C-alpha angles and dihedrals in degrees: 000000000000095000090053090054091052090047091053092046091049091051092051092047091048091051092051093048091048091052091050091048094050091048092051093049093048091049090051094048102041115073117222122243091253091055091051092046092050090057092060113096094212138000095261106125091205093060113088118232117268094247089069090068128225129316 
C-alpha cells in the first residue's frame, strides 16, 4: 500500500507543478495592459500601436 501512496502524492505534486508552470509561461507571454499602452505613440484609438509597423 505504501507505493500507491507515493504514486498518489507524486501525481498531486506533478499537477501542482504543472499549474505553476503554465501560469508562469502565460505571464511571460502575455503583455500587460500597461506594456501595450506604453507602445502607443499617442492616445488616438484609431492609430495602431508602433509594434505593428508602418502602413
